[in-house]
N, CA, C and O of each residue as an XYZ file, in Angstrom:
468
protein
N     104.082     96.986    110.864
C     103.307     98.206    110.993
C     101.833     97.842    110.954
O     101.398     97.093    110.080
N     101.070     98.365    111.890
C      99.664     98.017    111.983
C      98.806     98.543    110.849
O      97.784     97.946    110.511
N      99.214     99.656    110.259
C      98.469    100.234    109.145
C      99.417    101.114    108.325
O     100.529    101.405    108.765
N      98.980    101.536    107.136
C      99.847    102.364    106.299
C     100.291    103.674    106.961
O     101.385    104.160    106.676
N      99.472    104.246    107.831
C      99.881    105.480    108.516
C     101.088    105.230    109.409
O     101.971    106.083    109.502
N     101.142    104.077    110.067
C     102.293    103.744    110.909
C     103.538    103.550    110.050
O     104.627    103.980    110.429
N     103.384    102.912    108.904
C     104.518    102.746    107.993
C     104.986    104.105    107.482
O     106.187    104.361    107.396
N     104.037    104.975    107.144
C     104.386    106.309    106.646
C     105.141    107.117    107.699
O     106.049    107.878    107.367
N     104.770    106.952    108.958
C     105.447    107.686    110.030
C     106.917    107.304    110.122
O     107.743    108.139    110.490
N     107.261    106.064    109.798
C     108.649    105.597    109.854
C     109.419    105.838    108.567
O     110.650    105.835    108.577
N     108.721    106.047    107.466
C     109.364    106.223    106.161
C     110.007    107.605    106.053
O     109.537    108.572    106.653
N     111.095    107.681    105.276
C     111.680    108.981    104.961
C     110.801    109.732    103.971
O     110.744    110.961    103.983
N     110.111    108.972    103.107
C     109.221    109.580    102.115
C     108.145    108.574    101.739
O     108.327    107.361    101.844
N     107.019    109.118    101.299
C     105.922    108.309    100.772
C     105.514    108.952     99.458
O     105.261    110.155     99.394
N     105.454    108.132     98.400
C     105.048    108.659     97.098
C     103.912    107.828     96.525
O     103.743    106.651     96.842
N     103.151    108.478     95.679
C     102.211    107.794     94.810
C     102.802    107.936     93.423
O     103.046    109.046     92.951
N     103.031    106.804     92.773
C     103.659    106.855     91.463
C     103.538    105.555     90.712
O     102.979    104.577     91.207
N     104.076    105.561     89.499
C     104.008    104.410     88.601
C     105.408    103.892     88.297
O     106.302    104.662     87.946
N     105.588    102.589     88.432
C     106.857    101.954     88.070
C     106.867    101.831     86.553
O     106.050    101.119     85.969
N     107.809    102.540     85.918
C     107.792    102.676     84.469
C     108.675    101.647     83.772
O     108.246    100.987     82.825
N     109.916    101.514     84.248
C     110.828    100.590     83.570
C     112.044    100.324     84.442
O     112.324    101.057     85.391
N     112.757     99.263     84.100
C     113.998     98.942     84.794
C     115.021    100.034     84.486
O     115.170    100.464     83.342
N     115.723    100.471     85.534
C     116.680    101.569     85.371
C     118.125    101.096     85.432
O     119.024    101.814     84.995
N     118.365     99.919     85.959
C     119.728     99.425     86.108
C     119.767     98.324     87.140
O     118.809     97.568     87.298
N     120.889     98.240     87.847
C     121.017     97.199     88.863
C     121.574     97.806     90.139
O     122.220     98.854     90.124
N     121.307     97.121     91.241
C     121.767     97.574     92.540
C     121.890     96.392     93.467
O     121.970     95.248     93.020
N     121.905     96.663     94.758
C     122.061     95.614     95.755
C     121.134     95.890     96.930
O     120.975     97.037     97.350
N     120.522     94.834     97.458
C     119.729     94.929     98.677
C     120.174     93.803     99.586
O     119.989     92.627     99.272
N     120.768     94.171    100.727
C     121.270     93.208    101.703
C     122.161     92.142    101.046
O     122.072     90.956    101.360
N     123.012     92.594    100.138
C     123.956     91.715     99.480
C     123.412     90.973     98.277
O     124.175     90.312     97.573
N     122.129     91.062     98.021
C     121.522     90.390     96.869
C     121.448     91.360     95.698
O     121.087     92.524     95.876
N     121.785     90.891     94.510
C     121.667     91.719     93.317
C     120.205     91.926     92.959
O     119.429     90.971     92.933
N     119.831     93.151     92.687
C     118.451     93.481     92.320
C     118.450     94.486     91.179
O     119.442     95.170     90.928
N     117.322     94.560     90.499
C     117.120     95.610     89.504
C     116.701     96.879     90.233
O     116.075     96.821     91.291
N     117.050     98.019     89.661
C     116.508     99.281     90.149
C     115.448     99.719     89.140
O     115.483     99.319     87.976
N     114.504    100.546     89.600
C     113.346    100.875     88.777
C     113.122    102.373     88.714
O     113.274    103.085     89.707
N     112.757    102.841     87.522
C     112.395    104.240     87.329
C     110.923    104.389     87.696
O     110.067    103.666     87.186
N     110.641    105.334     88.585
C     109.288    105.585     89.054
C     108.904    107.015     88.692
O     109.623    107.957     89.024
N     107.783    107.175     88.020
C     107.235    108.496     87.752
C     106.355    108.860     88.942
O     105.368    108.183     89.231
N     106.723    109.931     89.624
C     106.034    110.341     90.846
C     104.851    111.241     90.490
O     105.003    112.270     89.831
N     103.676    110.825     90.944
C     102.473    111.640     90.779
C     102.307    112.593     91.959
O     101.859    113.728     91.795
N     102.677    112.113     93.162
C     102.494    112.933     94.356
C     103.476    112.515     95.443
O     103.655    111.325     95.702
N     104.113    113.497     96.079
C     104.906    113.270     97.286
C     103.960    113.436     98.467
O     103.587    114.560     98.802
N     103.572    112.355     99.094
C     102.677    112.402    100.241
C     103.454    112.865    101.470
O     102.920    113.569    102.327
N     104.719    112.461    101.546
C     105.604    112.848    102.651
C     107.023    112.930    102.106
O     107.420    112.111    101.277
N     107.784    113.912    102.568
C     109.206    114.006    102.240
C     109.453    114.299    100.774
O     108.584    114.790    100.053
N     110.680    113.977    100.356
C     111.058    114.177     98.965
C     111.399    115.617     98.656
O     111.227    116.516     99.479
N     111.880    115.801     97.464
C     112.310    117.128     97.040
C     111.571    117.590     95.804
O     112.033    118.482     95.092
N     110.418    116.981     95.547
C     109.609    117.420     94.423
C     109.989    116.823     93.087
O     109.442    117.225     92.060
N     110.919    115.867     93.070
C     111.270    115.251     91.798
C     110.039    114.593     91.183
O     109.171    114.088     91.895
N     109.973    114.604     89.870
C     108.868    113.936     89.186
C     109.264    112.542     88.734
O     108.423    111.769     88.274
N     110.543    112.224     88.864
C     111.037    110.903     88.484
C     112.172    110.521     89.431
O     113.092    111.307     89.659
N     112.101    109.315     89.978
C     113.142    108.830     90.887
C     113.500    107.395     90.512
O     112.742    106.712     89.822
N     114.660    106.950     90.974
C     115.065    105.556     90.814
C     114.988    104.913     92.186
O     115.517    105.442     93.164
N     114.319    103.759     92.249
C     114.059    103.085     93.512
C     114.636    101.674     93.478
O     114.490    100.948     92.495
N     115.297    101.302     94.580
C     115.776     99.935     94.772
C     114.716     99.174     95.553
O     114.261     99.647     96.594
N     114.310     97.992     95.065
C     113.295     97.242     95.799
C     113.881     96.592     97.046
O     115.071     96.285     97.103
N     113.036     96.391     98.028
C     113.387     95.564     99.181
C     112.830     94.183     98.882
O     111.652     94.042     98.553
N     113.664     93.173     98.993
C     113.200     91.815     98.722
C     113.426     90.958     99.952
O     114.297     91.247    100.773
N     112.645     89.916    100.072
C     112.790     88.987    101.187
C     114.015     88.128    100.915
O     114.022     87.349     99.962
N     115.047     88.256    101.734
C     116.291     87.508    101.520
C     116.336     86.223    102.346
O     117.339     85.509    102.321
N     115.261     85.922    103.077
C     115.180     84.673    103.837
C     114.413     83.656    103.010
O     113.354     83.970    102.467
N     114.923     82.473    102.911
C     114.224     81.435    102.168
C     114.475     81.524    100.679
O     115.460     82.116    100.237
N     113.567     80.924     99.897
C     113.754     80.903     98.435
C     113.664     82.304     97.854
O     113.066     83.190     98.465
N     114.252     82.516     96.678
C     114.213     83.844     96.065
C     112.769     84.341     95.924
O     111.889     83.613     95.464
N     112.548     85.576     96.324
C     111.218     86.181     96.253
C     111.120     87.027     94.988
O     112.133     87.523     94.495
N     109.915     87.194     94.460
C     109.763     88.069     93.295
C     110.057     89.523     93.659
O     109.909     89.934     94.810
N     110.468     90.275     92.674
C     110.749     91.702     92.841
C     109.414     92.441     92.874
O     108.700     92.450     91.871
N     109.056     93.064     94.004
C     107.744     93.715     94.089
C     107.567     94.867     93.105
O     106.450     95.120     92.654
N     108.644     95.569     92.765
C     108.529     96.664     91.803
C     108.379     96.127     90.390
O     107.623     96.677     89.590
N     109.094     95.057     90.080
C     108.956     94.433     88.766
C     107.554     93.903     88.538
O     107.058     93.895     87.411
N     106.918     93.460     89.615
C     105.570     92.905     89.496
C     104.522     93.972     89.165
O     103.453     93.635     88.655
N     104.800     95.246     89.443
C     103.830     96.309     89.140
C     104.303     97.214     88.005
O     103.675     98.235     87.723
N     105.409     96.845     87.351
C     105.908     97.631     86.215
C     104.820     97.742     85.153
O     104.213     96.743     84.767
N     104.579     98.956     84.687
C     103.615     99.184     83.624
C     102.166     99.171     84.089
O     101.260     99.375     83.281
N     101.934     98.936     85.364
C     100.569     98.943     85.907
C     100.223    100.374     86.341
O     100.957    101.313     86.034
N      99.134    100.528     87.037
C      98.722    101.828     87.525
C      99.567    102.277     88.704
O     100.532    101.615     89.086
N      99.194    103.397     89.266
C      99.936    103.976     90.384
C      99.809    103.108     91.634
O      98.801    102.435     91.848
N     100.859    103.142     92.452
C     100.914    102.449     93.737
C     101.477    103.415     94.768
O     102.026    104.460     94.420
N     101.336    103.058     96.029
C     101.956    103.822     97.103
C     103.280    103.172     97.473
O     103.349    101.953     97.635
N     104.330    103.974     97.609
C     105.652    103.471     97.982
C     106.123    104.156     99.260
O     106.107    105.383     99.364
N     106.538    103.352    100.225
C     107.103    103.830    101.481
C     108.616    103.682    101.352
O     109.124    102.568    101.227
N     109.330    104.796    101.382
C     110.743    104.810    101.006
C     111.665    105.237    102.138
O     111.304    106.032    103.005
N     112.871    104.679    102.096
C     113.963    105.163    102.928
C     114.972    105.807    101.982
O     114.958    105.552    100.778
N     115.847    106.641    102.538
C     116.852    107.304    101.704
C     118.195    107.260    102.406
O     118.382    107.854    103.468
N     119.112    106.554    101.802
C     120.478    106.468    102.317
C     121.393    106.409    101.100
O     121.909    105.348    100.748
N     121.586    107.548    100.469
C     122.369    107.609     99.246
C     121.535    107.344     98.006
O     122.048    107.435     96.890
N     120.276    107.022     98.176
C     119.346    106.761     97.078
C     118.036    106.257     97.647
O     117.981    105.844     98.805
N     116.986    106.284     96.851
C     115.680    105.847     97.313
C     115.585    104.330     97.269
O     116.043    103.691     96.322
N     114.978    103.760     98.316
C     114.750    102.312     98.389
C     113.449    102.063     99.134
O     113.076    102.827    100.024
N     112.763    100.990     98.765
C     111.595    100.578     99.541
C     112.064    100.302    100.957
O     113.132     99.721    101.147
N     111.286    100.708    101.962
C     111.731    100.556    103.347
C     111.612     99.135    103.863
O     112.200     98.817    104.897
N     110.873     98.264    103.181
C     110.667     96.909    103.664
C     110.071     96.063    102.541
O     109.334     96.584    101.704
N     110.381     94.764    102.512
C     109.759     93.908    101.501
C     108.241     93.819    101.657
O     107.523     93.715    100.663
N     107.755     93.858    102.881
C     106.319     93.706    103.133
C     105.607     95.047    103.166
O     104.490     95.170    102.663
N     106.240     96.050    103.751
C     105.568     97.330    103.971
C     106.095     98.444    103.077
O     105.909     99.618    103.399
N     106.737     98.119    101.984
C     107.303     99.133    101.107
C     106.401     99.556     99.976
O     106.641    100.590     99.353
N     105.349     98.772     99.687
C     104.483     99.035     98.546
C     103.061     98.656     98.932
O     102.839     97.643     99.595
N     102.099     99.475     98.515
C     100.689     99.160     98.766
C      99.861     99.604     97.569
O     100.130    100.638     96.956
N      98.848     98.802     97.249
C      97.889     99.210     96.230
C      97.078    100.375     96.779
O      96.809    100.447     97.978
N      96.690    101.287     95.893
C      95.911    102.454     96.305
C      94.448    102.073     96.494
O      93.983    101.069     95.954
N      93.723    102.889     97.271
C      92.292    102.631     97.446
C      91.524    103.154     96.228
O      92.125    103.650     95.275
N      90.214    103.041     96.266
C      89.375    103.413     95.124
C      89.480    104.889     94.760
O      89.166    105.268     93.631
N      89.919    105.728     95.699
C      90.052    107.159     95.417
C      91.448    107.527     94.899
O      91.724    108.693     94.618
N      92.335    106.510     94.775
C      93.693    106.781     94.316
C      94.616    107.257     95.417
O      95.644    107.876     95.141
N      94.262    106.977     96.662
C      95.047    107.406     97.820
C      95.645    106.206     98.548
O      95.259    105.060     98.320
N      96.594    106.500     99.427
C      97.116    105.468    100.320
C      95.943    105.025    101.204
O      95.286    105.878    101.802
N      95.661    103.723    101.305
C      94.509    103.286    102.103
C      94.747    103.479    103.604
O      95.888    103.551    104.058
N      93.663    103.559    104.354
C      93.755    103.703    105.819
C      94.185    102.392    106.468
O      94.821    102.403    107.522
N      93.845    101.266    105.850
C      94.195     99.930    106.360
C      94.918     99.171    105.265
O      94.734     99.454    104.081
N      95.747     98.199    105.658
C      96.368     97.341    104.659
C      95.272     96.542    103.952
O      94.345     96.081    104.618
N      95.340     96.362    102.647
C      94.348     95.530    101.953
C      94.353     94.105    102.516
O      95.370     93.640    103.031
N      93.225     93.424    102.417
C      93.076     92.082    102.987
C      94.111     91.115    102.431
O      94.548     90.211    103.143
N      94.514     91.283    101.173
C      95.475     90.366    100.558
C      96.926     90.804    100.750
O      97.839     90.174    100.216
N      97.145     91.884    101.511
C      98.502     92.379    101.782
C      99.223     91.405    102.712
O      98.630     90.898    103.664
N     100.479     91.148    102.439
C     101.221     90.177    103.239
C     101.449     90.621    104.661
O     101.729     89.786    105.521
N     101.337     91.935    104.950
C     101.579     92.430    106.283
C     100.480     92.041    107.232
O     100.533     92.385    108.412
């Protein structure tokens, strides 16, 4: 995706929220992963107004094991999450599923310079 707006257009939902704690375990493309409780501050797109959701991370399953992107921001400030929904919420992509917010606390217009995308 060329920018966060393009990713948002493909996502089932976009939220601004905080990863609070591990919620359990799940699977992504056959790999065991932790699921995470997210406190939702704002539904930018989609959703049903829940203030708390459980999200499965998307991880890179090619090559060596990749860090869990949701675990890496647990307990930090709010982030933007681009989500798909197929029986539960999941990051839509390992690269384009999470973005740091801009200085105003919004989804940025461009991917940050250090973003892997």
